N, C-alpha and C positions, 0 to 999 in steps of 0.2 A: 638622063641615065648617068652621065658622068657624076652629076651632082649627087645621084642617089647612090652611086657606088662609094663615092668619097664620104657621104653620109654614114653609110654602113661600116666602112673601113673605121671612121671616127668613135662609133659606137662599140665597134669591136675593141678597138685601142682602148677606149675607156673603160670597157667589162674587164679587159685583161688587166689595167692598171688597178682596178677595183678589187678584182681577185688577187692581184700580187700584194696590194694593200691589206686585205683581208687575211692572206696568209702569213703576212709578216706579224700582223697583229697577233694571229694565233699563235706562232712561234715565239714571240715575245711573252704571251701570257703564259705558255707552258714553261719557259725559261724562268719566269717570275714564281711559277708555282713549284718548281723544281727546287728553286732557290730557298722558297719558304719551308719545303719539306725538309730540306737538307740543315736548315737552321733548327727546325723544330727536332730533328734527330740528334742533332748536336747538343742541343738543349737536354734532351733526355739521357744522353750518353753522360753529359757533365753531371747531371742531377744523380743518376744511378753511380757514377763513380764517387760523388762526394757522400751519397748514402752509405756506399761500402766502406768508403775511408772511416766515415763516423761510427758505422757498426764495428769495424776491426778496432776502433779506438775503445768503443764501449766494452767490446769484448776483453781487451787487453787491461781495461781499467777495472773490469768485474774480477778477470782472473787474478789481477794484483790484489784486489781487496779480499778474495776468497784465500789468498796466500797469505795474507798479513793478519787476518782475525785470529784469536786465541782460541776461538772455538773450534772444535773437530768436525770438519764439514766432508763428507764424501759420497758417493755414487756408486750404487751398487744395483746388480740387476737381480729381479726375483728369483730366476731360475739359475743364476750362476753366480759370479762374484763381484768384488769390488772393481771398478774402472776407474774411479778418481779418489785421490787421498791427497787432501790439502797439508800445507806446513803445519797449521794448528793440530791436525790430527798425529803428525809424526811427534810432535812436541807432548801431546796429551798421552799417547799411548807407547810410543816409543818404538815403534816400526817404521821402517822408509817406506816410500811410495812403491818402489819395486819390490819389496817384501810382501806386500799384501795385495798386489793386482792380480785378480783372479781367485782370491780367497774370500768365503763367506763370512760377512761381519760376526753374525751370533758364534760361530766356530772359533773365529779369531779372538773376541773380546770376551768368550764366555757370559753373553748378555742374558740377563734375568730380569724380569719387571720387578722394579724396586717394592716391598712390601707386599707381592703378589708372585706365589711360587707357581702359577699357571705356566705353561709351556710357552716359548717365544712363538712357537706354532700360532699363537691367537693372535699376536702382532701381525703375522703375515696374513692372517685371514682378513683382517680389518684392512689392511693394506690393499688386498685384492676386492674386497667388498666395498669399501668407502674410498679408498684412494688417499688415505692419510692415517695417521696415527700420531699422538702426543702424549707423552707420560715420562716418568722417572726409570732409570735402568740401573741396574748393578753391573759394572763392568770390570775388567781386570787387565791391568798394562802388562807389558813384554815382561817386567820384573816381578810379576805378580801382587802389585799393589792394587788394592780395591779402591774403585771410584764410584760414584754415585753421579749420574749425569741426567740433566734434563734433555730429553730427546724429542726432536720433531722430524717426522718422516712423512714426504709427499712423493707420489707416483707420477712420473713425469711419462710424455707420451701416449699415442693412441692406445685404445684397448685391444686392436688387432695387431700392433707392432709389438717390438721388443719392449717390456716393461721395466723402466728403470725408476729407482728410489733416491730421491735426494735426502740425505739424513744429516742432520746439524745437531750436535751434542755438546753440551755446555757443562763444565765440570762444576758440581754444587756440592761435592764433598764436604768442604769447610762448612759451608752454610748449614747443611743438614747435621753437621755435628754441633754447630753451635744452636740451632734450634733444638737438639736433641738435650743438649745440657741446660737450655732455658725450661724446656718442659719438665725435665727433670727437678731443677731447682723450684718450680712453681708447684710442683707435685709434693716435695718434700716441704715446702713452706706451709702450704694447706694443711698437710698431715700435721706438721708442728703447731700449727694455730689451733688444730682440733685437741692434740694431746696436751698441750698448754692450758685450754680451757677446761678439759676433764680433771686434769691435776689440781686445778685451782679449786674446783667444787669438792673434789674428793678429800683436799686438805682440810676443809672445815669439818668433813666428816670424820676423818681421823683426829681430829684435836678433840671432839666430844666422845669418841670412842675410848682416847687416852686419859681424858678427865674422869669419864665415868668408871673406867676401869681402875683407876688410882684409888677413887673414893671407895669402890667395892672391896679392894684390897685391905685399904686401911681399916675398913670396917670389920674384917675377919680374924679373929685370934690367930696367934701362931700355933701351927699345927693342925689346923684346919683343914682338910683336903681339898676344900674349894679354892684354896690360895693358889694352888697348881693351875686350876682352870683360869683363874684370873691372869697369872703370868703367861698362860699359854694366848689368850687375848692380847696382852700388851706386846708379846713377842711377834705375833701375827700383824699387829698394827704397825710396828718398826719395820717389819718388812715391806708393807704396803707403802709405808712412808717413804723407804728408800727408792721404791718402783716410782712414786710420783716424782721425787727429784731428779729421777732419770729422765722422765718424760719432760719435766720443766727444763732440764738442761738441752734436751732435745728441740723442744719449742722455743728456746733461746729466751726464756722467761724466768730463769733462775738468778736469784740476787748475787753478784759477785763481790768478793772483796779483793780487788786488783792491787797488785804492789809491784814495784820494780823489782824483777827477779834474776838471779844470777841463773842462768839455764844451766851452766855446768854443775854447779852444788845442787840444784834440784833433781838433775838426771843421776848424778852419782848416789844420792841418798835414796832416790827411788829404785836405783839399779840393785842396791843391797837387799831391798824387800823382794823385788823380783826373781832373784836367785832361789829364793825360798819357795815361790809360787810355780816357777815354770818346772822344777825338778831337775834332778842332776843329769838326765839323758839329754839336755839342752843346753848348748854352751851359749852364754850370753857375752856378747862382745860390747864394749862401749868405746866408741870413738869421737872424741871431742877437740874440737880446734882449739887451739890454746888461746887465741884472740877472741873468743867468742864474746857477743855482744849480750847484754840484758834485754829482757822483754818486759812488757808490762801485762800481767795475768794474775790469776787466783791460783796460788801456790797448790791448794789442795787439789783444784781441778786439773792442775797440769799433771800432777800425779795419777789422778783419776783416768786421764787420757793414756798414759803409759801403761798402767794395770790393765786396762780393757783391751789395749792393742795386744798386749804380752799374753793374755790370757787366750785371746782369738788366735795368736801365732801357736801356742802350745797344743791347743785342739786341732790344729792343720798339720801338725808334726807328731803323731801318735807313736812313731818308732825312733824319735829323738830328731835333733838338727841342730841348726844354728839360729840364734836371734841376734840381729845387729843393730844398735842404736847408736845414730850418727848424728852429730849437730855441727852446723857451721853457717857463717853469714852469707847470705846471697842475695843481690839486687834481682829484683823482677822488672824487665824492660818492657818496653811498648810492643815488642815482638812477642813475648811471652803473653801478655794480657790480650793480644789479639786472639789467641788461640785458648784462652782460659778465661770463661764466663766469669764477670764479677770480679776479676783480680785488679786490684789498683797497684799501679807502678809505684815502686819504692823499695826501701831496704828492709829486710827481713832476716829472722834466724829459721833455718830450716831444721827441723826434726825429722829424721827418718828413721823408720821402723821396719826391717826387713825380715822375712823369714825364709826358709828352705823347705817351705811345705808344700801342700798338695795344689796351691793355687786356686785360682776361680774361674769358672766359664764366664763369658760377657753377661750371659743372662743374669746369674747370681751377683756379679760385679756391678750391675746397674741397679740393684736393690738392696745393698747392704745395709745403706744409711737410714731405711726404712724402719720404723720402729715395730717390734714383734715380728719382723722377718728374720727367720734362722733356718741354716741348713742342719742344724743339730736335731737328734733325737728328740721326740717329745719328753719333756721333764728334764731335758740336759741343758737348756738355756731359754732365756727370756726373749732374746731378739732384741735387747735394749743397749747392749755394749757400744756398738759402732754408732747407734744414732744418738747416744750421749756424747761420745766422741765429737761427731759433727756437730752437735749444737754448743759444744764447750768452745770448739774452734772458732766458729762463726761469731758467737756472742764475745770473743775475745778480739774480734777484729782481723781474724786470720782465715786461711784457705787450708783445704785438705783435699788431696787427690790421691787415688788408689790406681796401682800399676800391678797386674797379675795376669797369669796365664796358666792353664792346667798344668800341672807337672812342673812347673817352674818357679813356684813360690810368689810371695806377695810383699810389695813395699806399701807402705803408706807415708806419703810426704806431707808433712805439716809445716806450714809457713805462718809464723807469728810476727807481727810488726816489731821492729826494732826499738828499744826505749832510747830516748835521747838523754838520758843520765845513767849513771852507774848505779848498781844493785846496791841496797844497805844490808847488813848482816841481818839473818833472821831473827825475830824477837821469840822468847818462849810464852807459852801460853799462861794467861793470868786467870785463874779460877777463882771468883768470888763466892764466899760460902753464904749459905742461905740463913737469914737473919730475921727475927721479928720486927715489925714495924709498926710505927705510930702516925704515919702520914695518911693524908686523904688522897683518893685516887678516884678519878672520874673514868668509867668505861664508856666508849660508844662503838658499840657493835649491833649490826642489824640481823645477825644469826643468834637466835634465842639461845640456842644450846650453848654456844660458845660463850655469850654472854652470862648465862647463868654459871657455867663452869668458871670463869674468871672471876665473878662476884664471889664465889663460895671459896675457890682457893685464897683470895686475898683476904677475905674476912676471917678464915682459918688461922691467917698469921697475924691478926690483930690490927689490919688496916681498916680504916674507913672508907667504904666503898660507895660510890654513886654510879648508878648506871641507866643507860638509855638506849632505844633502839634506832633512832635517827637523828639526824643533826639539830633539827628543831626542838626536840625534847632536850638534848644535851646543852643547848645553850640556854633554855629556861632553867634546867636544874642549875647551872653555873651561876646564873643570875639570882637564884633564890636561896642560895647557900650564902651564909655570912661568913664562916671562916675561909682559911686559904684551901685551895687545891694545888696539891704538890706535885700531881702527874696526871696527864692526859693520856689514857691508852686508847688508840682509835684506830679502827681498821682503815686501810687506805680507800677503799672503794665503798662508798655509803650512798644509799638513796638521796636524791635531791641536792647534795653537797659531798665533796670529796673530803677526806681525812685531811689533806693538806689545807684547804679553804677553812675546814671548821678549826683546825688549830690556830690558824692564822687569826681567826676571829676572837677566839678566846684569849689570846695572848696580849690582844690589845688593853685588856683590862687587868690580866693577870701576867704580868712579864716574868715572875718569879716561877713560874709552873713547867715543869718538863714535859716532854711529849715522847710518848713512845707509841709508833706506828706498828700495825700488824698487818702482815700482806701473806699471801699464799703465792704469790707471783708478782713479778716487776710490773711497775705501773709507771707512766711517764710523769705523774705528781711528785714523785719522790725519787724515781730510779731511771736514769737515761743511759739507753744501750745495755742495761743489766748492771749498771754501776750506781751506787747510792751516791746522791748529793753529798758535797762535803760537810763534814762534822755530822755525818747520819750514819748511825749503827743500825743494826737490824734483827729482829725475831721472826724468823719465817715460820708460817704454819707449814705443816702441823708440830705443836708443840706440846710439851708435858706439863703438869702443874708445877713441877720442880723446876722446869727452864723458865716458865713466866717467872716465879718468884725470883730466881737469880738473876733474870736480866731486869726487873722491876728494882731490885737492891742495887745493881750496878749503876743504874739510871740515877735513881736519887742520891746514892752516894757520891757520884762524880758532879752532879750539880751541887751539891754541899762543898764539895773539895774544891771546886772552881770558882764557886760563888757566881755560877752563871747557869743558865738554861741550857740542857744537853738534850739533844733530840736522838731518837733510837728508833729503828725499824725491824 
């Protein structure tokens, strides 16, 4: 029994020890688990803190970015006003963040969809329906300056909560202005190409009309009442020729005779004529800088510019006023060239023509250089005056700009490139008399009417005339002719071979032959940028029989007096 009791006590002690060991193990495991959980919580807290700090840094970085951009960025509620307004918006529009908070953007900026006069409410409807809108807006700054902005709007937040709009606006006013200038220049250039082509074809017809009218006039005896009809035809032809010259000038296809001009002398001599044209109720003021530089231009065309501008100014001042013509040297720098399309940096002579007349609306101002556009009543103007001015200035290598507002008059600013040399005194006109001839003339002209008229006119003056309609026939005629050929009269534009190439071919064997090119417009074979090649003169279509005879005689006499070939166009 004693051993049994001892054995039971030992078992009981062992069980107690086992229980104590198990309890200790349980406590140790719980402590380890608690420690692990604590470590995990600490890691999560550290991660959360790092994430918060990173988000704070990103938030500050984003806020700094929004403040540094030049775009106008702001947040506004669809049903209330502006809640955020960045630094770029302050600089763009002129209002501070405090001033705009709570204000509706459309009311503050007077926003209107650019190119579309629909209500700004349409933009809001799209924001509500689609959650986004993009387009161009016309807006106004605090000082009333007009802006064109490329705008993007995005709705933020849930549909059930407060709906905020993030709006980003970029100022594209200068870009739109340059695009508008480019579009206008391209449109004007296209119209000029069309006008020049029409004028070229019409000049051929007018040459034929002049020729046949002259033949008819010469066949009628003095006192015949039909001679008055012929003179009427010839006067109408002269008027039509003047119109085609204006079209050629606008299309920059008019052949020029540039020279180094004293601008002051040219303006003073033209001003004396202008005083008679504009009337006594308009005061003419001429303001010239004493150290005015010379320009390279056609003297007659510079005068035409001033006459056309003065006549337009006169019509804009029906009750009288003041016409001011100023001239001075000006440099056009990079800054000016950046805001004026196609302007080359350099030294120019500025001729400014200003009036105190009615001024022009922006719509009229945008079209004034288009041919046949006029605001005058029917029958009071052709609409070619300013288009002619535009063409002459551009063909002279210059630039023209107009500044005008309704009720505040108009100023045309013309910039002509400064000449590198001083102007020479103007030479007088040398008019050659028409004389009978004995020389042999070869005519190359693909227009049958003009060729027939030239042949008839020259033969009437005793010239020996050979003619053909294309270069191949001309070359064959020259090869078959045994005697000398004193003059080749050729159109610049011929089928298969141009007039310049034809002349070069014939001159290989006939170096003594003079060449007379006929042309209704400029052509790169003999004219570059409207200016004739050196030692080249011209006879432009349309021409009269008398003009043709005079130029033929001039070219032949020059050849004989100089002992060398003279070329004329």
